[in-house]
C-alpha positions in Angstrom: -12.5 -19.6 9.4 -12.8 -16.4 10.9 -16.5 -14.9 10.2 -15.0 -11.4 10.0 -13.6 -9.9 6.8 -10.0 -9.9 6.3 -7.4 -7.1 5.0 -3.6 -8.2 4.2 -1.9 -4.7 4.1 1.9 -5.2 3.1 4.4 -2.5 5.3 2.2 -2.3 7.9 4.9 -1.5 10.6 4.9 2.4 10.7 3.8 5.4 8.8 0.8 4.9 6.0 0.8 1.5 6.8 0.6 1.4 10.3 -2.5 4.3 10.0 -4.4 2.2 7.5 -3.8 -1.6 9.7 -5.7 1.0 12.7 -8.1 2.4 10.1 -9.4 -0.9 8.5 -9.6 -3.0 12.0 -11.8 0.2 13.1 -14.1 -0.8 10.0 -14.2 -4.6 11.5 -11.6 -6.3 9.9 -8.7 -8.7 11.1 -5.5 -7.7 10.0 -2.4 -9.5 8.2 0.0 -7.0 7.8 4.1 -7.3 6.5 7.1 -5.7 7.2 10.7 -7.1 5.5 12.7 -9.4 8.0 15.1 -7.7 10.1 18.9 -7.9 8.5 19.7 -9.8 12.1 17.1 -11.5 12.1 15.6 -10.3 15.4 12.1 -9.6 16.8 9.9 -6.9 14.7 9.5 -4.6 17.0 7.6 -2.0 14.7 5.4 -4.6 13.6 4.9 -5.5 16.8 3.6 -1.9 18.3 1.3 -1.9 15.0 -0.2 -5.4 16.4 -0.8 -4.0 19.7 -2.8 -1.1 18.1 -5.0 -3.8 15.6 -5.4 -5.9 18.7 -6.5 -3.3 21.5 -9.5 -2.9 18.5 -10.7 -6.1 19.2 -9.5 -7.5 16.1 -7.2 -10.4 15.4 -3.7 -9.9 14.1 -1.2 -11.8 12.1 2.5 -10.5 11.7 3.9 -11.5 8.7 7.8 -11.2 8.2 8.4 -10.8 4.5 9.9 -9.0 1.8 7.8 -8.4 -1.2 10.6 -8.0 -3.7 11.2 -12.2 -2.4 8.5 -13.8 -5.0 9.6 -16.9 -3.8 8.0 -15.8 0.0 4.5 -14.9 -1.4 3.0 -18.7 -1.5 3.8 -18.6 2.3 2.4 -14.8 3.4 -0.8 -16.5 1.3 -0.7 -19.7 3.0 -0.5 -18.7 5.7 -3.3 -16.2 5.7 -5.5 -18.8 5.0 -4.7 -21.3 7.7 -5.2 -18.1 10.1 -8.4 -16.9 8.5 -9.1 -18.8 5.9 -10.5 -15.9 3.5 -8.8 -12.7 2.7 -11.7 -10.0 1.5 -9.1 -6.6 1.0 -5.3 -6.7 -0.3 -3.8 -3.5 -0.1 -0.4 -3.2 -1.6 1.5 -0.4 0.7 5.1 -1.7 0.8 7.6 0.3 -1.0 10.9 1.8 -0.8 13.2 5.4 -2.0 16.4 5.1 -3.4 18.9 5.0 -0.7 20.3 8.0 -2.5 18.9 10.6 -4.9 20.9 11.3 -7.6 20.1 13.0 -10.7 18.4 10.7 -13.2 21.7 10.7 -15.6 23.5 9.5 -12.4 20.9 6.3 -12.5 22.0 3.2 -11.6 20.6 -0.3 -12.5 21.2 -1.5 -8.8 19.0 1.3 -7.1 16.2 1.0 -10.4 16.4 -2.8 -9.6 16.1 -3.1 -5.9 13.4 0.3 -5.8 11.7 -1.9 -8.9 11.6 -5.0 -7.2 9.7 -3.9 -4.3 6.9 -1.2 -5.8 6.4 -2.8 -8.5 7.2 -6.5 -9.7 6.8 -7.7 -5.8 3.3 -5.2 -5.6 2.1 -6.8 -8.8 3.0 -10.3 -8.3 1.8 -10.8 -4.4 -1.5 -8.9 -5.9 -2.4 -11.5 -8.6 -1.7 -14.1 -6.3 -4.4 -12.7 -3.8 -6.3 -12.5 -6.4 -6.2 -15.9 -7.4 -6.5 -17.2 -3.5 -9.6 -14.8 -3.6 -11.6 -16.4 -6.5 -10.5 -19.8 -5.0 -11.9 -18.9 -1.8 -14.7 -16.6 -2.3 -17.0 -19.8 -3.3 -16.7 -21.2 -0.2 -17.2 -17.5 1.7 -20.3 -16.6 1.0 -19.6 -13.0 2.6 -16.6 -12.2 1.2 -16.4 -9.2 -1.4 -12.7 -8.8 -2.5 -10.9 -5.9 -3.2 -7.4 -4.9 -4.0 -6.7 -1.4 -3.5 -2.9 -0.2 -4.4 -1.1 3.1 -2.5 0.7 4.5 -5.2 1.8 8.2 -5.2 1.4 11.3 -7.1 5.3 10.7 -8.3 3.4 7.8 -10.9 2.8 11.8 -12.9 5.1 14.4 -11.2 8.6 14.4 -12.4 11.1 14.2 -9.3 14.6 14.6 -11.5 16.7 13.0 -8.3 15.0 10.2 -7.8 13.6 8.6 -11.6 13.5 5.6 -10.1 10.6 5.8 -7.6 8.6 7.9 -10.5 9.0 5.4 -12.7 8.0 2.1 -10.1 4.9 4.5 -9.2 4.2 5.2 -13.0 3.9 1.1 -13.2 2.2 0.7 -10.3 -0.7 2.7 -11.5 -0.6 1.4 -14.5 -0.9 -2.6 -12.7 -3.9 -1.1 -11.2 -5.4 -0.3 -14.4 -5.3 -3.7 -16.0 -6.5 -5.7 -13.1 -9.2 -2.8 -12.8 -9.9 -4.4 -15.9 -9.4 -8.4 -15.9 -11.0 -8.2 -12.6 -14.2 -6.4 -13.1 -15.5 -9.4 -14.7 -15.0 -11.3 -11.6 -17.2 -8.4 -9.4 -13.4 -7.5 -8.2 -13.1 -4.2 -7.9 -9.3 -2.6 -7.8 -8.4 1.3 -6.7 -4.8 3.2 -6.5 -5.1 5.7 -3.6 -1.9 8.5 -4.7 -0.8 10.1 -1.9 1.3 13.6 -1.8 3.9 14.8 0.7 2.9 12.5 3.2 4.7 12.9 7.0 6.5 9.5 7.2 9.7 8.4 7.7 10.4 8.2 4.2 9.8 12.2 3.8 11.7 12.7 6.7 15.5 13.4 5.2 13.9 15.8 3.3 11.6 17.6 5.4 12.7 21.0 5.6 12.8 21.2 1.8 8.9 20.6 1.8 8.2 22.9 4.9 9.9 24.9 2.5 8.1 24.5 -0.4 4.6 23.6 1.6 4.9 27.4 3.1 5.4 29.0 -0.2 2.1 27.9 -1.3 3.1 24.0 -3.2 0.1 21.9 -1.4 -3.0 24.8 -2.1 -4.5 23.1 1.5 -1.2 24.7 2.9 0.1 21.7 4.9 1.3 18.1 5.0 -0.5 15.0 4.5 -0.6 13.0 7.3 -0.8 9.1 7.2 -4.5 8.9 8.9 -5.3 10.9 5.6 -4.4 8.3 3.2 -5.9 5.5 5.7 -9.6 7.0 5.4 -9.3 7.1 1.8 -8.6 3.6 2.2 -11.1 2.6 4.5 -13.9 4.4 2.6 -12.5 2.2 -0.5 -12.7 -1.1 1.8 -15.9 -0.2 2.9 -17.1 -0.6 -0.7 -18.0 3.2 -0.8 -17.0 3.1 -4.6 -17.2 -0.8 -5.8 -18.8 0.7 -9.2 -15.6 2.7 -9.6 -13.1 0.5 -10.5 -10.2 1.6 -11.8 -10.7 4.9 -9.7 -7.4 6.8 -8.5 -7.6 8.7 -5.6 -5.5 11.5 -4.8 -5.1 12.0 -1.5 -2.8 14.9 -1.9 -4.5 18.3 -0.8 -5.1 19.8 -4.3 -0.9 18.7 -5.5 -2.1 17.4 -8.4 -4.1 20.4 -9.3 -3.1 22.5 -12.7 -2.8 25.3 -11.7 -0.9 29.2 -13.4 
């Protein structure tokens, strides 16, 4: 059993997930990171790159090729963390997918809806449930364990995008998942938080980068710039450190003022 705190981060191979892994490693956490297996069954190089960054900081790393939407695989994820570390202190639910094709809400398909919600909401919720149960089971054997759950949501939980309805719906549902878990787990002293990124420079936003460049230049974001994965990671790190443990259910916007109502 490791004496260092352990964080599980889903979707850790790139972007926000990678930045969170690096930030929590710098805070002294050993890291378990997931990524979807490659379709060809080959080595997941990007996940290995995240691991190299974690290990460069002197922390232990566990790579987990797992699809969050596959509920049957959740037990193996937690089982491998138990075998490697014997504890879990922070669960960061970050894995998410966007619609493969942006389409008018009136043209949204059941297949796209199921795919997006399968990862962003259904998979995220049930893996968080399993992680919370494991935390409760192991805490008695790990006296210094201070469990926390952190969901990486999106401003799309409240801001409508008519060309990606399924994504907005998934993030709105994720926000409620965080809230009900915060309510239930408060009695067990497990704080639950949600971080809502705004327009963040990642692979997911790359296809619409020009559009967002124009919108940001036109004043959409009050702080006048793209968000970076590290902006989100800093917020997650503060929550993981316990800075806001008496604020369970807290929603932290990381959007440069994007959600401020303005005239």
